[in-house]
C-alpha positions in Angstrom: 0.3 0.1 0.1 0.7 3.4 -0.9 2.3 5.4 2.4 1.9 8.6 0.3 -1.6 8.1 -0.4 -2.3 7.0 2.7 -1.4 10.2 4.3 -2.8 12.2 1.7 -6.1 10.6 2.2 -5.5 10.5 5.9 -4.7 15.2 5.6 -7.8 15.2 3.5 -10.4 13.2 5.7 -9.5 15.0 8.2 -9.7 18.5 6.9 -6.5 19.3 7.0 -6.1 20.1 3.2 -9.2 22.0 2.9 -10.8 23.3 5.4 -14.2 21.9 6.5 -17.4 24.2 6.8 -19.8 24.1 9.5 -21.7 20.9 8.2 -19.0 19.1 7.4 -17.0 20.2 10.6 -20.1 18.5 12.5 -19.7 15.2 10.8 -15.7 15.5 11.8 -16.7 16.5 15.0 -18.5 13.2 15.9 -16.0 10.8 14.4 -13.5 12.4 16.5 -15.0 12.8 19.8 -14.6 13.5 22.6 -13.5 16.9 21.5 -11.1 18.7 23.8 -9.7 21.9 24.5 -6.5 23.4 23.0 -3.7 21.9 25.7 -1.8 24.9 27.7 -3.7 27.4 25.6 -7.5 26.6 26.1 -8.3 26.5 30.2 -12.3 26.7 30.2 -12.6 26.9 26.6 -14.7 24.8 24.6 -13.6 22.1 22.2 -11.0 22.8 19.8 -10.6 20.9 16.0 -7.3 22.8 15.3 -7.0 24.1 11.7 -9.7 22.0 10.4 -12.6 24.7 9.9 -13.0 27.4 7.5 -14.6 29.5 10.4 -13.2 30.4 14.5 -14.6 26.4 16.0 -14.2 27.3 19.2 -16.7 30.2 19.4 -19.0 27.5 17.4 -18.5 25.3 20.4 -19.2 27.7 22.5 -22.9 28.0 21.2 -23.0 24.4 21.1 -22.3 24.6 25.0 -24.7 26.8 25.7 -27.4 24.8 24.1 -26.0 22.3 25.0 -25.8 20.5 21.8 -22.2 19.4 23.1 -22.4 17.7 26.8 -19.5 16.9 29.6 -18.5 13.2 30.8 -15.5 11.3 31.5 -14.5 9.4 28.7 -10.9 7.6 27.4 -9.5 6.9 30.8 -11.1 9.3 32.9 -10.7 12.7 30.7 -12.9 15.2 30.7 -14.6 15.9 26.9 -17.2 16.4 24.9 -19.8 14.8 23.0 -22.8 15.1 21.2 -25.4 14.2 22.8 -26.5 11.9 20.2 -24.0 9.9 21.0 -24.7 9.6 25.0 -25.2 6.1 24.8 -22.4 5.1 22.7 -19.9 6.8 25.1 -21.6 5.8 28.3 -21.8 2.2 27.4 -18.0 1.8 25.9 -16.8 3.9 29.4 -18.7 3.6 32.4 -16.8 2.6 34.8 -19.4 0.6 37.3 -18.9 1.7 41.1 -18.6 -1.9 42.6 -17.2 -0.5 45.8 -17.9 2.8 46.7 -16.3 5.2 49.9 -18.2 6.6 52.2 -17.9 9.9 50.3 -19.3 9.0 47.7 -22.0 7.6 49.2 -22.6 11.1 50.7 -22.4 12.6 48.0 -24.9 11.0 45.8 -27.1 10.1 48.4 -26.9 14.2 49.2 -27.4 14.9 45.5 -30.5 12.4 45.3 -32.1 14.0 48.4 -31.6 17.1 47.9 -31.0 17.6 43.9 -28.5 19.7 41.9 -26.3 22.0 43.4 -22.3 22.8 43.3 -19.2 22.3 45.5 -19.8 24.9 47.3 -23.5 23.8 48.9 -22.0 20.4 49.1 -18.9 21.6 51.3 -21.7 23.3 53.4 -24.1 20.5 53.8 -20.9 18.0 54.3 -18.5 20.1 56.1 -15.9 18.4 54.4 -12.9 19.5 52.3 -13.1 20.2 47.9 -10.0 18.1 48.2 -12.1 14.9 49.5 -15.8 16.3 47.4 -13.8 16.5 43.9 -12.1 13.3 43.7 -15.2 11.5 44.8 -17.7 13.5 42.5 -15.2 12.3 39.5 -15.7 9.2 40.5 -19.4 9.3 40.0 -19.0 10.7 37.0 -17.1 8.1 35.3 -19.8 5.7 36.9 -22.4 7.9 34.8 -24.4 8.5 38.2 -23.9 12.1 38.6 -23.7 14.7 35.4 -22.0 18.2 35.3 -24.1 20.9 33.6 -21.3 23.2 32.1 -23.3 25.4 29.3 -20.8 28.3 30.1 -17.4 29.1 31.0 -18.3 29.8 34.5 -16.7 27.2 37.4 -20.2 27.8 39.4 -21.5 24.5 37.9 -24.3 22.4 39.2 -24.1 18.3 39.4 -27.3 16.4 38.8 -28.5 12.7 39.2 -27.6 11.5 35.4 -31.1 9.7 35.3 -32.7 12.9 35.9 -30.5 14.9 33.1 -31.1 12.3 30.8 -33.9 9.4 31.8 -34.0 7.9 28.3 -30.4 6.8 28.3 -29.4 3.0 28.5 -26.2 1.6 30.3 -27.1 -1.3 28.8 -28.2 -0.7 24.7 -24.6 -2.0 23.8 -22.0 -4.2 24.7 -18.9 -3.0 25.0 -17.3 -4.6 22.1 -20.7 -3.2 19.6 -19.7 0.6 20.5 -16.4 0.4 20.5 -16.9 -1.4 16.7 -18.8 1.6 15.6 -16.3 3.7 17.2 -13.6 2.0 15.2 -15.5 2.3 11.7 -15.3 6.3 12.6 -11.8 6.4 13.7 -10.8 4.4 10.4 -12.5 6.7 8.0 -10.8 9.7 9.4 -7.0 8.0 9.9 -7.6 5.5 6.6 -4.8 2.9 8.2 -4.8 2.9 11.6 -2.8 -0.1 14.3 -4.8 -1.1 17.7 -2.1 0.7 20.0 -3.6 3.8 18.1 -6.7 2.9 19.2 -5.4 2.1 22.8 -3.8 5.5 23.1 -6.4 7.6 21.8 -9.9 5.8 23.9 -7.5 4.6 27.0 -9.0 1.1 26.4 -7.5 -2.2 27.9 -5.9 -4.7 24.7 -8.3 -7.7 24.8 -11.0 -5.5 24.0 -9.8 -3.6 21.5 -9.1 -7.6 20.3 -12.5 -8.7 20.3 -13.9 -5.4 18.1 -11.4 -5.5 15.9 -11.9 -9.2 15.8 -15.5 -9.1 15.0 -14.9 -6.2 12.5 -12.6 -8.3 10.5 -14.9 -11.3 10.5 -17.9 -9.1 9.5 -15.4 -8.5 6.1 -15.8 -4.4 7.6 -12.5 -4.2 8.2 -9.5 -5.7 6.4 -5.9 -6.5 7.5 -3.0 -4.0 6.2 0.8 -4.1 6.4 0.4 -5.3 10.2 -3.3 -2.4 10.9 -6.1 -2.3 9.3 -8.4 -0.3 7.2 -11.9 -0.1 6.1 -12.5 -2.7 3.1 -14.8 0.4 1.1 -10.9 2.0 1.9 -9.1 -0.6 -0.3 -10.3 -0.2 -3.8 -10.9 4.0 -3.6 -6.9 4.1 -2.5 -5.9 2.1 -5.6 -7.1 4.7 -7.8 -6.4 7.5 -5.5 -4.4 10.8 -6.8 -4.9 12.8 -4.5 -1.5 14.7 -3.3 -0.5 16.2 0.1 0.0 20.2 0.0 3.8 20.9 1.7 2.3 21.8 5.6 3.5 22.8 9.1 1.3 22.1 11.4 2.3 22.7 15.8 0.2 20.2 17.1 -0.9 20.5 21.0 -1.5 17.0 23.0 -4.8 17.1 22.9 -4.8 16.9 19.5 -6.8 13.9 17.6 -3.4 13.2 15.8 -1.1 13.6 18.6 -3.8 11.2 21.3 -3.7 8.8 19.0 0.3 8.6 18.2 1.2 9.4 21.9 2.6 5.6 22.8 5.3 6.6 19.8 6.0 10.6 20.3 6.3 10.5 24.4 9.6 9.2 24.0 10.7 10.4 20.0 12.5 13.3 20.6 13.7 13.4 24.5 15.3 16.9 26.0 15.9 18.1 29.9 13.2 20.8 29.4 10.2 20.4 31.5 7.8 19.7 29.1 7.0 19.2 25.6 4.6 21.9 24.3 4.2 20.5 20.9 4.5 17.9 18.3 5.2 19.2 14.9 3.3 18.0 11.8 5.3 18.0 8.8 3.5 16.9 5.3 1.2 15.0 6.9 3.8 13.3 9.4 5.3 14.0 12.7 8.8 14.9 12.6 9.8 16.9 14.9 8.9 19.1 18.6 8.7 22.4 20.4 9.7 22.0 23.9 10.5 24.5 26.8 8.1 24.9 30.1 4.5 26.1 30.8 4.3 29.0 32.8 1.6 31.5 32.6 2.3 30.8 28.6 3.9 28.2 26.6 7.7 29.1 26.9 9.6 27.2 23.6 12.8 26.8 24.0 14.1 24.9 21.5 12.3 23.1 18.5 13.7 19.7 18.2 13.8 18.0 14.3 14.3 14.6 13.0 14.2 15.9 9.1 17.2 15.7 7.2 19.8 18.5 8.0 19.0 20.4 4.9 15.3 20.5 4.2 15.4 21.8 7.9 17.6 24.4 7.2 15.6 25.1 4.2 12.2 25.1 6.3 13.3 27.1 9.2 10.8 29.9 8.5 8.1 27.7 8.2 8.4 25.6 11.1 9.1 28.8 13.6 5.8 30.5 12.1 3.6 27.7 12.8 4.8 27.4 16.6 4.7 31.1 16.6 1.3 30.1 15.4 0.2 28.4 18.9 2.6 29.9 21.9 2.3 33.9 20.4 4.2 36.4 18.8 4.6 37.8 22.6 6.5 34.5 23.5 9.1 34.1 20.9 10.8 30.5 19.9 14.3 30.9 21.8 16.2 28.3 19.9 16.2 25.9 16.6 17.6 22.9 16.6 19.6 23.8 19.5 20.8 27.2 18.0 20.4 30.0 19.8 17.8 32.3 17.5 18.7 36.1 17.6 
């Protein structure tokens, strides 16, 4: 299989070669759920699919949050993310962690919300006499069990916590088996990624290997997926790729750590660009493949100390300005990059 064609089709389907309009964006967002905000830069902001929309998708998603067309939950290893309500059963069935051994604190909070109704953390503190640092992790665990729901439809910090079944009385945690739910997500993932492997799925969704294997096996048996060079792809894409003639335009994107491509490649990227700085701030997607990282530290803003690349030296030199400019898009013009390939910039 031609790797160039795979990369090009992946970039096309993720709207990195042609930005999505609103209708295309909604379908793209569905396939890339859960949505996350911009790592390091987006505290409290709505989720964003950076670089992929022909409009301001942060403001677009702020509007979707306000009318609850995006709702908040804990998915994929307990991480906070935003999904579309029509997919709540799908995600709840796949990611819910039953509360088999509840703690006293968890039971106290659950009973309190059931008895008194929705309330914020400050009121929970007043009712229970417990500290916020004791209450918060208990709420998070109840959230992972889909027993309570945190209603955040704006950027305010004073948010109400509800019984999950009160907010979503028609949602059944038994509608899908974990395997059936994952099979649906894998077909979406495969469409947007084109060719993938099980480790990418594990990185993105933080699921056990056995659950991923079970879903992949069924999709292969059903002739929905086929094996391809140690990975998998939709059977329907096999013929398409053979006739596909698209070419990837030259491009550089600084991808934050919550980006779909970074999270699905996390298992490789984390160890690929070693350095002695406190933080890896961004990964550099160059012509559709990761070829570097911007490293440094985050205090109040990202401070890029160096850009590390695995490009041939001549290409790294030729594309220096383009690469630095891509990094500055995220870290801001007021935080200039200090080094490039270890050399101090004037």
